[in-house]
N, C-alpha and C positions, 0 to 999 in steps of 0.2 A: 721602242718601236722606231723603225726607220721611216722617215718621211722625206720624199724628194719632190721637186717641183718641175713641171714641164715648162718649156719656154713660151708656149702659146698662152694667150689671154684673149678675152672677148670684151669688146667695148664699142658702143655706138655713141656718137656725140649727144644724142638725145637721152641717153641713159643717165641715171643718178647713181650708178654703181658700175664697178668693173669686176669681171670674173676671171680668176686664174685657177690653175688646176694643180692639185697635189696627188701624189701616189703614196698610200700608206697600206702596208700589208697586202700589196698587190691590187688595191682597190682605188679607183679614181674618186677624188673628193673635190667638189666644186668649192672654191674659196671666193667669197664675195666681199669686196670692200666698198663702203659707201663714199659718196662725194664728200660728206661731212667729215668722215674719218681722214680722208686724204687732206682736206683743208686743215684739220687739226694737226696732223703730222707734219705738213709742210709749212704751217704757220702763215699761210696767205690766203686771201679770199680771191674768188674769180679765177681760179686756176683751171687749166685744161687737165683733165684726169689722166690722160695717157702719159704725158711727160712726167707728171708728178709720181705716177706709179713706177715708171721706169727709174726715176732718180732715187726713190725710196724703196725699191723692190726688196732689197736684202732685209731691211727692217720689217717690212710687211710680211715677208715669208717667214722670218723668225717668229713673229707673233702668231701667224697661222699654224706654224709647226707646234708651238707651245699649246695652242688651243686644241689641235688634233691629239697630241700626246696626253692631254689632261681630260679628253672627252668632252670638250666644250663645243659640241656640234648641235645645230638646230636643223631638224629634219635631214640629218646626214650631211649637212653642209657647214662650212665655217662662215660665220657672218661677222665681219669686222665693221663695227659701227664706232662712233665717237665714244660710246660707253666702254668699248673694249680697251681703250687706252687708259685704263685705271692704274697703270704703272707709271713710273717716272721715266722720262727719257731726256737726254741732253742733246741739244743741237751742237754739233761739231762742225768744223770747217768743211769736212767731207760728208756731212749729213748727220741725221739723228742716230743715237745709239741707245738701245734699250738698257735700262739699269736694273730693273727688278720687277 
């Protein structure tokens, strides 16, 4: 299944999540990442969600793509929470890399 991501995303400073959008089989899928998941991915507390999302976007989109392709949807949406990071990833100089 081909999965692509739109450049747009939705976030308000008062939100505890950020929404970005995927297209799979011609259908738009809301992908939601929680503040806690972004903290876990970036390895720091008190972060601003938007810059953290932009910095780690490729890793986040890779995870969302895997979740879409394996059918891990909740009410037709991808929900990335800290629990979703049940795989290992390595922090590299240029950012995290999913390993498995």
